[in-house]
C-alpha angles and dihedrals in degrees: 000000000000091000091047092048097051099036093052091043093050095057090044093056099030101041110017098036110028096032110027098035104029104017093214089162142022131231139170123278087248092053089049091054090048089054092050090053095044091048088057092047094047099039095038111165088013096056114158123199116239089222096049093043095043095051094043092048092052088052089051090057094045094048103026112170094356129111089265093057109114089219127018131144087219094069103038128066096220141004094261091055091051094049093047090053090046091052092051093048092047091052093047090053096043094048089043093235093141132050113253127193112256092237089068096050100040111128094344105151116247132183099175099179093051092043090052090054097041092046094045123118090240093056093048093047092048091052090047090052091050091052090050092050090049090055092046090054100039109024106106099173134041094244092060087073089064087075094058094083087049089057090050094051105026097129093052088048090053087051093050092052093055106027095044111022097034089057091053109032134042141045134294133228095181138039107238135169093252139053099259116143139180103254101199132019089223108028102213091145104054103026093240099322089104091070087084099149091053090049095049090052093048108022095169095053116111095210110065091186131037097095092106122031095250096048099105115180105202094189091054089052089055090047091055090054092049089047091052089051091052095243093118134011116220111217117246088230089061094056101065114137118232139191126216119253102205 
C-alpha cells in the first residue's frame, strides 16, 4: 500500500501537476510517453488523464474559491459533494463535452488513444481485480482489507486531502485571494503537494516548499536529480527564490 500510495502520488504531482498543468520543466516526447505509461501503471484503477487533469487544474488556479472553481470547499456542503462535482467536470473536460477557453488547453499534453484505453472501464476493472488478488494472497489479518477501498480510490483520496483539507486546515506563508493553506510543516504525506498556499502564490514554481527551512518538497528533490541526469530540464522561470510575507 505504501508503494502504491507514493508511486501514484509521484506521477500525479511530477507529471500531471508540475508538467501537464504548470509546465515547470521540459522533457522529450519519448519521456512524455513513458510518463503516460508509468502514470497508468502506478495509478491503475485511479488513472487520471494528463489532459483532463492539466486543464481542470489550470481552471482551479484561475477561479480558486469562486463558483467557477472545479473544486472548492466554499461551494459544496461536504467533501463527497465536492469530489462528485470534480469527477463530472474532469470527465466533461477529458471527453471534450464542454467548451474550454484556449488559455487552459494551450500545450497541455494529450495522448488520446492511450487515455481512452487507460481510462476505460475494462482497464479499471482489471486493475481492481489485480488489487483484490493481491489482498487475497497477502492479507494476513482482517483489518488489512480496510486498505482495499483505498487502493481502488487512491487518486480521489489524494485530491480530497489537498482540495478539501488544504483549503481548511494549516498555516499560510502568503496572503492570497483564496483559502489555500500549507497542510503540514514537513510534507511527508503528499510529497510537496501539501504546500498548497505556497503553490497558489507561485503556481509556476517547481519547488512547492522551501519558503521556510523545514518545508522540504521531496518531489522537487527528485526533479533536481532527473534534471542533473538530463532526463528533464527545469525551466529557469520555475526556479525563482521567494520569501514568505506573513
